[in-house]
Residue, then its C-alpha position, 0 to 999 in steps of 0.5 A: m683473452r680480448s676475443l672473449v670480451l665482446p661475446f660476453s658483453l653481447f650476452f649480457l646485453f641480450m639478457g638485459v644486464n649492463a653492457m659496455a663497449a670494449d674500446l672505451p673503458r669505464r672510469d674507476g669506481a663507476n657503477n653501471e645503471s640497471y633497471p628492471g625490464l630494460q636493456v642498458e648499453y654503454g657504448q661510444l660515439d666517435v665524433g670524428d676528431g679522434i675523440r670518443l664520447r660515452t653513450i648510454l642507451t636504455k630500451p625495453q627488453n621486450s621491444e625490438r625497435p622501440p621509438v627513441i628519445l635523444f636527450v640533450q643536457w644542461l650547460s654545466c659539466d655534470s655527467v648524464e649518468v644517474r647514480s642509484d643513490r641520487t634523489d635530486g630532481w634531475s635524477q628523478m626526471i631522467r629515471g622517470v623518462v627512462r623507466d616509464s616512457g616505454w621508449a628507448v632513451m639515448r644520452t651522451d656525456k660531454r667531452g671530458i665528462g664521465d668516461s668521455e674523452g677530450g675536454p676538459c669540459s670547462e674549455l668546450d665551446y658551444n659550436t663543438e658541443l652542438a656538433d657533438h649532439r648533432a653527431a649523436l642524433q646522426a648515429l641514432s638515426e643509423r641504428d637498426d635496433v630502434a625505430n630510427d624514423r620515430i625520434v624525439v629530441f628532448g632538451a633540458s636547460m641549455g639543451s632546450r635551447m640547443a634542441g631546435q638546432v639539433a633537430a632542424g631538418v633531420n629526417g626521422v624526428i617526430g617531436v621536439s621538447g624543451w624544458g627550462g630554455g626558450s628561444k631568446t638570444w643569449f644576451e637577452r637570456m643573461q639580462a633576464f637571468d641577472r634581473n631575476a637574481m637582483e629582484l629575488g635577492g633583494v637588491d635595493a630598488n634604487e640600484m637595479a636600473s644602474r646595475m642593469n645599465q652597467q651590465t648591459d654595457f659590459r655584455v655588449q662588449y662581451l657578447l655582441e662585440g666578442m671581447d673577453p671579460p679580462d680585456i674589457i676590465a683591462a680597458d676600463p678597470d671600473m668594469a671589474g665590479v660589474w663583472d663581479n656582480i654578474v651571476g656565475t662569473s670568475a676570472d676565466a669562466h662564466y657558469g664554469r664554461v669558457f667565454a667562447f662558449h657564451q660568445q658563440a651561443q650569442k651568435a646561435d640563432f635559436t629562433a630561426a632553428w625553431g622556425q624550421i621545426s614542423v613536428p609537434v613541440l612541447m615546451t615546459m618550465g617551472e613556475y619558480d624557475w628564475f633561470e629562465n622566463q616564460a616569454g622565451h618558451e612562448t616565443v618557440v610556440r608562436v614561431v613553430n605554430r606559424n608552420q601549422p596551428d596548434l603544432a606546439r604548446f607550452e605548459l607551466i608546471p606549478r611550484m617547480d624550479h629549474h631543477f625539478t624541485l617544488f617550493d612554496s614561493a619564488g623566493a624560497a626557490f631562489r634561496d633553495e629553501a625547504g624544497q622537495p625534489d619531485a619530477g612527477p608533475f613534469l613527467m605527467v605532462f611530458l609522458s602524456w605528450l610523448n604517448g600522443l605522438 
């Protein structure tokens, strides 16, 4: 019976219907993505340590070797697979790139997410995740059903920071794009993130400097000296309140990821990686994205343009937050109040840049 599975799978792929790799099973209750005029291939990536990750490759049916986008995703442990009933901004963005770009698009679920083995994702460290994205790019560059000499690396959120590290020095990459993530160190980014949260959250002006100084002391030990937060608190119990005031913290994780992820991200030299990029770069973020600051994106542009003037550019998308949702003000975006998911303004900028490569 097993001998019949692969031929039928290949038949469905040829006909533009979702195909699945026979070796890596789909999770119970999963519904495959489907798009008119596109082939959808559910494959697998062997990352070299016995772990298989789910890949999703979409490409136009009538194009033999289309150029291809490698998507590098966010920090959180959510699948890159887009359910048909999802209308949020991230889902709109991914669908728009997949359907409207005319390019093939490859996505890879992290360890322990979706069909991917390994994990749990919450325990996945930065270096391992980065290595997996690099393995995905290597696998993509070896395929002969896409134009492996015309690859764009597109990273969003944490993936925007990783994009330069994934793409640097790889033959066949002709462009790099980042959404909502610049090149400042992880320490600098965390400082700005919590400062934004204080200001937009209405923290008393008389408390802000004190809180920032306390958080700076904590992050020096946590990110620069490599101490885990529980050890910092054990040495100085007053630090427990500081940790509680930092956004996204818990007893054993930060933003839902292990402490090692953040400590390794601090050691990652994002700026140096961008300095190795000598292909066109598009950096974008939303006007009301309180997760990130514009300066980090502009640093990428300045560093890349040292190699060749006007190679990189930055676009600020009016009224948009980190999640491709439009708001009437920065405060409303922070409170997630009366937002309208609409990835359209971003897609206009991104697809126009893509078509010019």
